[in-house]
PDB file of N, CA, C and O in Angstrom:
ATOM      1  N   MET A   1      12.894  -5.195  -5.391  1.00  0.00           N
ATOM      2  CA  MET A   1      11.482  -5.363  -5.024  1.00  0.00           C
ATOM      3  C   MET A   1      11.014  -6.629  -5.671  1.00  0.00           C
ATOM      4  O   MET A   1      11.146  -6.798  -6.884  1.00  0.00           O
ATOM      5  N   THR A   2      10.474  -7.515  -4.891  1.00  0.00           N
ATOM      6  CA  THR A   2       9.934  -8.806  -5.393  1.00  0.00           C
ATOM      7  C   THR A   2       8.487  -8.612  -5.805  1.00  0.00           C
ATOM      8  O   THR A   2       7.705  -8.021  -5.061  1.00  0.00           O
ATOM      9  N   ARG A   3       8.126  -9.097  -6.966  1.00  0.00           N
ATOM     10  CA  ARG A   3       6.764  -9.026  -7.385  1.00  0.00           C
ATOM     11  C   ARG A   3       6.029 -10.316  -7.040  1.00  0.00           C
ATOM     12  O   ARG A   3       6.503 -11.414  -7.333  1.00  0.00           O
ATOM     13  N   ARG A   4       4.897 -10.172  -6.432  1.00  0.00           N
ATOM     14  CA  ARG A   4       4.078 -11.321  -6.069  1.00  0.00           C
ATOM     15  C   ARG A   4       2.938 -11.476  -7.044  1.00  0.00           C
ATOM     16  O   ARG A   4       2.191 -10.531  -7.300  1.00  0.00           O
ATOM     17  N   LEU A   5       2.807 -12.668  -7.588  1.00  0.00           N
ATOM     18  CA  LEU A   5       1.702 -12.944  -8.471  1.00  0.00           C
ATOM     19  C   LEU A   5       0.666 -13.748  -7.688  1.00  0.00           C
ATOM     20  O   LEU A   5       1.012 -14.422  -6.718  1.00  0.00           O
ATOM     21  N   PRO A   6      -0.605 -13.682  -8.101  1.00  0.00           N
ATOM     22  CA  PRO A   6      -1.625 -14.501  -7.424  1.00  0.00           C
ATOM     23  C   PRO A   6      -1.238 -15.981  -7.539  1.00  0.00           C
ATOM     24  O   PRO A   6      -0.753 -16.440  -8.573  1.00  0.00           O
ATOM     25  N   LYS A   7      -1.469 -16.703  -6.448  1.00  0.00           N
ATOM     26  CA  LYS A   7      -1.156 -18.161  -6.471  1.00  0.00           C
ATOM     27  C   LYS A   7      -2.011 -18.908  -7.472  1.00  0.00           C
ATOM     28  O   LYS A   7      -1.563 -19.842  -8.136  1.00  0.00           O
ATOM     29  N   LYS A   8      -3.272 -18.465  -7.560  1.00  0.00           N
ATOM     30  CA  LYS A   8      -4.218 -19.183  -8.454  1.00  0.00           C
ATOM     31  C   LYS A   8      -5.188 -18.183  -9.046  1.00  0.00           C
ATOM     32  O   LYS A   8      -5.823 -17.437  -8.301  1.00  0.00           O
ATOM     33  N   LEU A   9      -5.324 -18.141 -10.363  1.00  0.00           N
ATOM     34  CA  LEU A   9      -6.330 -17.327 -11.002  1.00  0.00           C
ATOM     35  C   LEU A   9      -7.579 -18.128 -11.166  1.00  0.00           C
ATOM     36  O   LEU A   9      -7.526 -19.333 -11.410  1.00  0.00           O
ATOM     37  N   ASN A  10      -8.701 -17.477 -11.037  1.00  0.00           N
ATOM     38  CA  ASN A  10      -9.990 -18.132 -11.249  1.00  0.00           C
ATOM     39  C   ASN A  10     -10.306 -18.131 -12.733  1.00  0.00           C
ATOM     40  O   ASN A  10     -10.561 -17.064 -13.292  1.00  0.00           O
ATOM     41  N   PRO A  11     -10.301 -19.304 -13.410  1.00  0.00           N
ATOM     42  CA  PRO A  11     -10.589 -19.326 -14.849  1.00  0.00           C
ATOM     43  C   PRO A  11     -12.004 -18.932 -15.240  1.00  0.00           C
ATOM     44  O   PRO A  11     -12.273 -18.640 -16.405  1.00  0.00           O
ATOM     45  N   ALA A  12     -12.918 -18.926 -14.256  1.00  0.00           N
ATOM     46  CA  ALA A  12     -14.327 -18.583 -14.513  1.00  0.00           C
ATOM     47  C   ALA A  12     -14.500 -17.053 -14.630  1.00  0.00           C
ATOM     48  O   ALA A  12     -15.535 -16.599 -15.119  1.00  0.00           O
ATOM     49  N   VAL A  13     -13.549 -16.282 -14.210  1.00  0.00           N
ATOM     50  CA  VAL A  13     -13.643 -14.832 -14.253  1.00  0.00           C
ATOM     51  C   VAL A  13     -13.449 -14.358 -15.707  1.00  0.00           C
ATOM     52  O   VAL A  13     -12.476 -14.701 -16.379  1.00  0.00           O
ATOM     53  N   CYS A  14     -14.443 -13.539 -16.160  1.00  0.00           N
ATOM     54  CA  CYS A  14     -14.318 -12.918 -17.480  1.00  0.00           C
ATOM     55  C   CYS A  14     -13.850 -11.518 -17.304  1.00  0.00           C
ATOM     56  O   CYS A  14     -14.360 -10.806 -16.439  1.00  0.00           O
ATOM     57  N   TYR A  15     -12.892 -11.085 -18.094  1.00  0.00           N
ATOM     58  CA  TYR A  15     -12.338  -9.730 -18.049  1.00  0.00           C
ATOM     59  C   TYR A  15     -12.877  -8.937 -19.221  1.00  0.00           C
ATOM     60  O   TYR A  15     -12.832  -9.391 -20.364  1.00  0.00           O
ATOM     61  N   SER A  16     -13.394  -7.734 -18.931  1.00  0.00           N
ATOM     62  CA  SER A  16     -13.999  -6.939 -19.990  1.00  0.00           C
ATOM     63  C   SER A  16     -12.955  -6.189 -20.825  1.00  0.00           C
ATOM     64  O   SER A  16     -13.208  -5.819 -21.972  1.00  0.00           O
ATOM     65  N   GLY A  17     -11.783  -5.975 -20.229  1.00  0.00           N
ATOM     66  CA  GLY A  17     -10.786  -5.172 -20.969  1.00  0.00           C
ATOM     67  C   GLY A  17     -10.816  -3.710 -20.554  1.00  0.00           C
ATOM     68  O   GLY A  17      -9.994  -2.919 -21.017  1.00  0.00           O
ATOM     69  N   ASN A  18     -11.758  -3.338 -19.682  1.00  0.00           N
ATOM     70  CA  ASN A  18     -11.883  -1.960 -19.204  1.00  0.00           C
ATOM     71  C   ASN A  18     -11.380  -1.853 -17.780  1.00  0.00           C
ATOM     72  O   ASN A  18     -11.702  -2.693 -16.940  1.00  0.00           O
ATOM     73  N   ILE A  19     -10.589  -0.821 -17.501  1.00  0.00           N
ATOM     74  CA  ILE A  19     -10.114  -0.559 -16.157  1.00  0.00           C
ATOM     75  C   ILE A  19     -10.402   0.908 -15.827  1.00  0.00           C
ATOM     76  O   ILE A  19      -9.919   1.800 -16.524  1.00  0.00           O
ATOM     77  N   ALA A  20     -11.161   1.161 -14.801  1.00  0.00           N
ATOM     78  CA  ALA A  20     -11.372   2.525 -14.348  1.00  0.00           C
ATOM     79  C   ALA A  20     -10.188   2.934 -13.483  1.00  0.00           C
ATOM     80  O   ALA A  20      -9.851   2.255 -12.513  1.00  0.00           O
ATOM     81  N   LEU A  21      -9.572   4.028 -13.836  1.00  0.00           N
ATOM     82  CA  LEU A  21      -8.317   4.422 -13.185  1.00  0.00           C
ATOM     83  C   LEU A  21      -8.363   5.883 -12.831  1.00  0.00           C
ATOM     84  O   LEU A  21      -8.664   6.720 -13.683  1.00  0.00           O
ATOM     85  N   ARG A  22      -8.070   6.207 -11.588  1.00  0.00           N
ATOM     86  CA  ARG A  22      -7.999   7.591 -11.140  1.00  0.00           C
ATOM     87  C   ARG A  22      -6.555   7.882 -10.760  1.00  0.00           C
ATOM     88  O   ARG A  22      -5.960   7.132  -9.986  1.00  0.00           O
ATOM     89  N   VAL A  23      -5.997   8.926 -11.276  1.00  0.00           N
ATOM     90  CA  VAL A  23      -4.635   9.286 -10.992  1.00  0.00           C
ATOM     91  C   VAL A  23      -4.567  10.814 -10.739  1.00  0.00           C
ATOM     92  O   VAL A  23      -5.475  11.575 -11.077  1.00  0.00           O
ATOM     93  N   ASP A  24      -3.452  11.202 -10.134  1.00  0.00           N
ATOM     94  CA  ASP A  24      -3.152  12.596  -9.895  1.00  0.00           C
ATOM     95  C   ASP A  24      -3.124  13.324 -11.246  1.00  0.00           C
ATOM     96  O   ASP A  24      -2.603  12.767 -12.213  1.00  0.00           O
ATOM     97  N   PRO A  25      -3.656  14.531 -11.350  1.00  0.00           N
ATOM     98  CA  PRO A  25      -3.644  15.259 -12.650  1.00  0.00           C
ATOM     99  C   PRO A  25      -2.219  15.404 -13.257  1.00  0.00           C
ATOM    100  O   PRO A  25      -2.066  15.404 -14.478  1.00  0.00           O
ATOM    101  N   GLY A  26      -1.202  15.525 -12.410  1.00  0.00           N
ATOM    102  CA  GLY A  26       0.161  15.649 -12.936  1.00  0.00           C
ATOM    103  C   GLY A  26       0.605  14.352 -13.558  1.00  0.00           C
ATOM    104  O   GLY A  26       1.331  14.382 -14.552  1.00  0.00           O
ATOM    105  N   ILE A  27       0.200  13.194 -13.016  1.00  0.00           N
ATOM    106  CA  ILE A  27       0.552  11.923 -13.643  1.00  0.00           C
ATOM    107  C   ILE A  27      -0.210  11.728 -14.936  1.00  0.00           C
ATOM    108  O   ILE A  27       0.321  11.186 -15.905  1.00  0.00           O
ATOM    109  N   HIS A  28      -1.506  12.189 -14.949  1.00  0.00           N
ATOM    110  CA  HIS A  28      -2.292  12.087 -16.164  1.00  0.00           C
ATOM    111  C   HIS A  28      -1.607  12.923 -17.284  1.00  0.00           C
ATOM    112  O   HIS A  28      -1.498  12.481 -18.428  1.00  0.00           O
ATOM    113  N   ARG A  29      -1.161  14.115 -16.919  1.00  0.00           N
ATOM    114  CA  ARG A  29      -0.529  14.982 -17.907  1.00  0.00           C
ATOM    115  C   ARG A  29       0.758  14.363 -18.430  1.00  0.00           C
ATOM    116  O   ARG A  29       1.017  14.392 -19.633  1.00  0.00           O
ATOM    117  N   LYS A  30       1.580  13.795 -17.521  1.00  0.00           N
ATOM    118  CA  LYS A  30       2.837  13.183 -17.934  1.00  0.00           C
ATOM    119  C   LYS A  30       2.562  11.973 -18.824  1.00  0.00           C
ATOM    120  O   LYS A  30       3.233  11.793 -19.840  1.00  0.00           O
ATOM    121  N   ALA A  31       1.605  11.157 -18.465  1.00  0.00           N
ATOM    122  CA  ALA A  31       1.259   9.972 -19.325  1.00  0.00           C
ATOM    123  C   ALA A  31       0.800  10.428 -20.702  1.00  0.00           C
ATOM    124  O   ALA A  31       1.156   9.831 -21.718  1.00  0.00           O
ATOM    125  N   SER A  32       0.009  11.488 -20.724  1.00  0.00           N
ATOM    126  CA  SER A  32      -0.493  11.986 -21.997  1.00  0.00           C
ATOM    127  C   SER A  32       0.635  12.502 -22.887  1.00  0.00           C
ATOM    128  O   SER A  32       0.623  12.282 -24.099  1.00  0.00           O
ATOM    129  N   ILE A  33       1.592  13.177 -22.297  1.00  0.00           N
ATOM    130  CA  ILE A  33       2.733  13.685 -23.040  1.00  0.00           C
ATOM    131  C   ILE A  33       3.596  12.515 -23.560  1.00  0.00           C
ATOM    132  O   ILE A  33       4.001  12.492 -24.722  1.00  0.00           O
ATOM    133  N   LEU A  34       3.858  11.563 -22.676  1.00  0.00           N
ATOM    134  CA  LEU A  34       4.713  10.397 -23.093  1.00  0.00           C
ATOM    135  C   LEU A  34       4.003   9.577 -24.155  1.00  0.00           C
ATOM    136  O   LEU A  34       4.637   9.081 -25.086  1.00  0.00           O
ATOM    137  N   ALA A  35       2.682   9.430 -24.021  1.00  0.00           N
ATOM    138  CA  ALA A  35       1.888   8.669 -25.057  1.00  0.00           C
ATOM    139  C   ALA A  35       2.010   9.377 -26.390  1.00  0.00           C
ATOM    140  O   ALA A  35       2.275   8.735 -27.407  1.00  0.00           O
ATOM    141  N   GLY A  36       1.821  10.681 -26.406  1.00  0.00           N
ATOM    142  CA  GLY A  36       1.852  11.459 -27.636  1.00  0.00           C
ATOM    143  C   GLY A  36       3.246  11.379 -28.279  1.00  0.00           C
ATOM    144  O   GLY A  36       3.380  11.225 -29.493  1.00  0.00           O
ATOM    145  N   ALA A  37       4.270  11.489 -27.433  1.00  0.00           N
ATOM    146  CA  ALA A  37       5.630  11.401 -27.954  1.00  0.00           C
ATOM    147  C   ALA A  37       5.952  10.028 -28.537  1.00  0.00           C
ATOM    148  O   ALA A  37       6.834   9.891 -29.384  1.00  0.00           O
ATOM    149  N   SER A  38       5.216   9.004 -28.065  1.00  0.00           N
ATOM    150  CA  SER A  38       5.430   7.661 -28.553  1.00  0.00           C
ATOM    151  C   SER A  38       4.501   7.354 -29.742  1.00  0.00           C
ATOM    152  O   SER A  38       4.573   6.260 -30.303  1.00  0.00           O
ATOM    153  N   GLY A  39       3.637   8.295 -30.133  1.00  0.00           N
ATOM    154  CA  GLY A  39       2.733   8.077 -31.216  1.00  0.00           C
ATOM    155  C   GLY A  39       1.579   7.169 -30.864  1.00  0.00           C
ATOM    156  O   GLY A  39       1.012   6.522 -31.745  1.00  0.00           O
ATOM    157  N   MET A  40       1.220   7.104 -29.597  1.00  0.00           N
ATOM    158  CA  MET A  40       0.133   6.224 -29.153  1.00  0.00           C
ATOM    159  C   MET A  40      -0.930   7.021 -28.426  1.00  0.00           C
ATOM    160  O   MET A  40      -0.689   8.118 -27.922  1.00  0.00           O
ATOM    161  N   SER A  41      -2.132   6.422 -28.389  1.00  0.00           N
ATOM    162  CA  SER A  41      -3.171   7.024 -27.554  1.00  0.00           C
ATOM    163  C   SER A  41      -2.746   6.735 -26.114  1.00  0.00           C
ATOM    164  O   SER A  41      -1.925   5.851 -25.868  1.00  0.00           O
ATOM    165  N   ILE A  42      -3.318   7.494 -25.153  1.00  0.00           N
ATOM    166  CA  ILE A  42      -2.921   7.252 -23.746  1.00  0.00           C
ATOM    167  C   ILE A  42      -3.346   5.866 -23.299  1.00  0.00           C
ATOM    168  O   ILE A  42      -2.669   5.249 -22.476  1.00  0.00           O
ATOM    169  N   SER A  43      -4.466   5.358 -23.833  1.00  0.00           N
ATOM    170  CA  SER A  43      -4.949   4.034 -23.505  1.00  0.00           C
ATOM    171  C   SER A  43      -3.939   2.953 -23.990  1.00  0.00           C
ATOM    172  O   SER A  43      -3.562   2.050 -23.242  1.00  0.00           O
ATOM    173  N   LYS A  44      -3.535   3.082 -25.230  1.00  0.00           N
ATOM    174  CA  LYS A  44      -2.546   2.141 -25.766  1.00  0.00           C
ATOM    175  C   LYS A  44      -1.190   2.234 -25.046  1.00  0.00           C
ATOM    176  O   LYS A  44      -0.518   1.228 -24.815  1.00  0.00           O
ATOM    177  N   TRP A  45      -0.816   3.466 -24.703  1.00  0.00           N
ATOM    178  CA  TRP A  45       0.442   3.658 -23.984  1.00  0.00           C
ATOM    179  C   TRP A  45       0.424   2.996 -22.610  1.00  0.00           C
ATOM    180  O   TRP A  45       1.398   2.358 -22.209  1.00  0.00           O
ATOM    181  N   ILE A  46      -0.708   3.153 -21.878  1.00  0.00           N
ATOM    182  CA  ILE A  46      -0.817   2.526 -20.574  1.00  0.00           C
ATOM    183  C   ILE A  46      -0.812   1.010 -20.751  1.00  0.00           C
ATOM    184  O   ILE A  46      -0.176   0.301 -19.971  1.00  0.00           O
ATOM    185  N   GLU A  47      -1.529   0.494 -21.789  1.00  0.00           N
ATOM    186  CA  GLU A  47      -1.534  -0.956 -22.049  1.00  0.00           C
ATOM    187  C   GLU A  47      -0.100  -1.447 -22.271  1.00  0.00           C
ATOM    188  O   GLU A  47       0.300  -2.478 -21.730  1.00  0.00           O
ATOM    189  N   HIS A  48       0.665  -0.706 -23.065  1.00  0.00           N
ATOM    190  CA  HIS A  48       2.062  -1.065 -23.331  1.00  0.00           C
ATOM    191  C   HIS A  48       2.893  -1.089 -22.041  1.00  0.00           C
ATOM    192  O   HIS A  48       3.708  -1.983 -21.813  1.00  0.00           O
ATOM    193  N   GLN A  49       2.651  -0.066 -21.206  1.00  0.00           N
ATOM    194  CA  GLN A  49       3.404  -0.016 -19.928  1.00  0.00           C
ATOM    195  C   GLN A  49       3.074  -1.246 -19.006  1.00  0.00           C
ATOM    196  O   GLN A  49       3.946  -1.810 -18.345  1.00  0.00           O
ATOM    197  N   ILE A  50       1.797  -1.609 -19.010  1.00  0.00           N
ATOM    198  CA  ILE A  50       1.406  -2.741 -18.187  1.00  0.00           C
ATOM    199  C   ILE A  50       2.052  -4.042 -18.762  1.00  0.00           C
ATOM    200  O   ILE A  50       2.536  -4.873 -17.994  1.00  0.00           O
ATOM    201  N   GLU A  51       2.057  -4.213 -20.087  1.00  0.00           N
ATOM    202  CA  GLU A  51       2.630  -5.360 -20.697  1.00  0.00           C
ATOM    203  C   GLU A  51       4.123  -5.473 -20.355  1.00  0.00           C
ATOM    204  O   GLU A  51       4.629  -6.584 -20.199  1.00  0.00           O
ATOM    205  N   ARG A  52       4.824  -4.363 -20.237  1.00  0.00           N
ATOM    206  CA  ARG A  52       6.228  -4.324 -19.932  1.00  0.00           C
ATOM    207  C   ARG A  52       6.527  -4.623 -18.467  1.00  0.00           C
ATOM    208  O   ARG A  52       7.664  -4.938 -18.115  1.00  0.00           O
ATOM    209  N   ALA A  53       5.535  -4.526 -17.633  1.00  0.00           N
ATOM    210  CA  ALA A  53       5.729  -4.724 -16.152  1.00  0.00           C
ATOM    211  C   ALA A  53       5.960  -6.166 -15.819  1.00  0.00           C
ATOM    212  O   ALA A  53       6.138  -6.509 -14.650  1.00  0.00           O
TER     213      ALA A  53
END
């Protein structure tokens, strides 16, 4: 699978660092379990997963 990145990012856009995310309850549960097993909050665990992508 090829990942496509935006051709051009708008440097004037400010990012707050907040992402509203809705997921299936089963995915939420799995992420919570994996985060706990990794010793991280779910927020930090998701951040780590995005960084690895």
